[in-house]
N, C-alpha and C positions, 0 to 999 in steps of 0.2 A: 835614615839614610843609609847607605852599604859605599863607602866610595864617594861618587857622582853620583849615583844610581839614588833617584827619587822612590822611598818605599811607601811611604803612606802617610795619608794626612790625618792628625789626628783634631776631632772638634772638641773642647773639652764643652762637658755637658754638667759636670757635676764637681763638686770638689769638697774633700772631709781631710783635711790637714793631715799629713802631709800628703796625700793621695789627692791626685787629680785624675778625674773618670772623662771619658771621651768616648766618640764615635769613631769608628775607624773607616777610612775610604782607602781601599787599597788601590795602589798603581799596578800595574801589569807585573812590574819587579818583584814586587810583594810574594806571589807566589813560590817561590824559589824559598823563601825564608816560613813558610807559612807550617810547615810540619815542625822546624826547630821551636815556633811559639807553642803548638800543638803538644810537642814533649815534654817545653817547660812547665807549662802548667797543669799537665798530668803529673809529673812530678813534683810539681808545687802540692796538690793535693795530699800527697804520702809524704812531705817533707818530714815529718816526725819519725817515718819509717827509716828514711835513706836521704840525710840532708847533702852527703856527699854526690850522689847522682842529681839530684836538683842542682846542685854548683855547678857539676861537668855541663849539666846542660845549659843552663844558664850563661856561662862562659862563654860558650858558641855562639850567642847573642851578643852580650857585651862586649866582646875582643873584637866583632866584627862590624858592628853597627855604631850609629852614630843617632842622640837625639837633638833635635835641634829647634828651638826655638823661632816663632815668626819673624825676630829680628836678625837671624841667622847665626845666632848662638849656639856653641856646641855646649850641651852639657856634660860637665867634667864626671860625673857617675850619675847612672840612672838605673833604676829598677822599673824593668817594663812588662806588663801579662798581655797578653793578648787572648781572649776568647770570642770568636768567631768577629762580629764586626764591634765589640765592647773591647776596650782598652782601658787601662788604669796603672798609672806608674809617679813613682816620685823621684826628684833630682836633686841633684847638688850643682 
């Protein structure tokens, strides 16, 4: 969620504690965020070279978006990665 805007449905397909893996079904509003997730994933692949750059990229995502479970409860903290139509995350 971005405010009241629904961005995508994540349908869980697998789990590997503490990670959940899912298929991403984006809503039209997700298009505005796809590049932020692409940047985050690209920097994640090089995190050992520049952790600060990854943290800054992920801050853009975590400071603006909310991860909400099917019952309507928002995760207090989450780490979400998206690659195409695949997503994986952990939350608290």
